[in-house]
C-alpha angles and dihedrals in degrees: 000000000000095000126119127191099265105008101064116202117001117203135187094271093055092049090049092051091049091049092051092049091050090048091051093047099047105022130226096283098051099050096070089049090052092048091048090053091047091051092050090050093051091047091050091049092050091048089050091051091050092048096242114133128180091213092068092055099044099070091054091050091049091053092051092051094053095057 
C-alpha cells in the first residue's frame, strides 16, 4: 500500500526525515505559502475539469455594478 515505483516501502521514519529536510530548506514561514499556492492550483484545475470558469461570470457582474 505504501509502495512507490522506485522507493519501495516508505515508513514513518522516512516521511519524518523528508519533512525535516523540507522544513530546513524552505523554513516555517514559506511552507504555508507554498501549500496555499498548491491548493489554489488544485482548485483551479478541478474548476477547469468541471467546466466552470470565473472569467465567464465576471463580465456579467461588472455590468450589474455599473447600472
